[in-house]
C-alpha positions, 0 to 999 in steps of 0.5 A: 500499500505505501509503495502505491502511494508513493508512486501516486505521490510520483504522478502528481509530481508529473502532473505538476510539471506538465500544468507548468507546461500547459500554462507556459503555451497558454502564454504564447511560449511557442519554443520549447528549449526555452523553458529549459534554460536555468539549472532550477527548469533543466531539473524539474523538467528530469524530476517529471521525465523520471516520474513519468518513466516510473509511472509508464514502467508500472504501467500507470498511465494505462489505468489512470483518468488523467484529466480528473487526477489533474483536477484532484491535484489542482483542488489540493493545492487550493483545500477544495475537497469535491469528496465533501464529509470524506475523513482521512480513514474514509479516503483511505480505504478509497485509495486501498479500494483503488489501487486494488483494482488498478492492480487487478487491470494491470495483471488482466492487461499482462495476462492477456498481453502475456498469452498474445506475446507466448503465441506469437514468439513460440510460433516466431521460433518454430519457423525461425528455427528452420532458417539455415544457420540456425542452431537450436541447444537443448535449452531451447536457445537459438543462434546463428554464427555471424562472425567465428572467433578462436581461442577459450570461452568464457565460464559460468561466472567469467566477465565478459566485455561485450558490445551488443545490441537488443530487439523484439521479434517486430524489430523494435529495439530496446537496448544498444551498447553501440548507442552508448558508445561503450561495452557492457562488462558483466559476470555471466552468472549475473544475467538473464539464462540466454545470455548465460549460456549464449556466451559460453558458447563464444570465443575472443572476437566472435559475433553471434546472434541470439534469439532467445525464448522468454523462458531463458530472458524474462519470462512472464513477468518482462522487464520495464515497459519495453520489454512485455510478458513472455518476450522473446528477444533478439540479441546481437553480440560480439565478445570483446574480451572476457576475465576467469572468475576468481570466485566459486560461482554465486546462486543465480539471481533474478534474470537481468538486462545486460548492464542496463538493467541492474537488480533493484 
């Protein structure tokens, strides 16, 4: 309950920023950049932007009536509630029931999307496995050798340095070390199972393309707003280097996205 209320408050910050932007527009401002010149303006914008990303990641943007929410925000500033005679305990009960409904709506939507992604993903992988140059491992991981390397291969707990690009089966790109301009480095037992298995097939200098079933990726929970439940993931990966681990293997953690999505 407390976490949901925190998200609710975060949404207030988002609406506050939107309100300021709307006000600037009404005053005849045509240059969006002109409102982001000072440190205060830039910082205020980034607070709103980050809260917007939080709302999007938690899928609250799809289930809240933002117009009425904005009205509540303005009434809160004026201290004039439209819910006359509702005390604090009653407000808490209303919010508790509301957030329960929000959770149920989000879960229902994710279930429908997850079922859709699972069916489409399984069919896509079935057809992809028939293509020339595609190898399928016992786990269901599919890969294609783009450039072969030479020499030893990393072990399951070694730390690798890679360049990579990740997309969904519809071509949507969700992550890229190339665009960040620097390779990623991480232990192989701290990423999704498809990466742990796939990188051990590669030698230094190799470039592979991995087609990762959701069971070897993020499964039913997905990852943020970019990777839905039961989504198949496609990665082009270059193994630049690796360092043997000096410590025993650690228990496998919740699957993580390379570099950009560490454990919360």
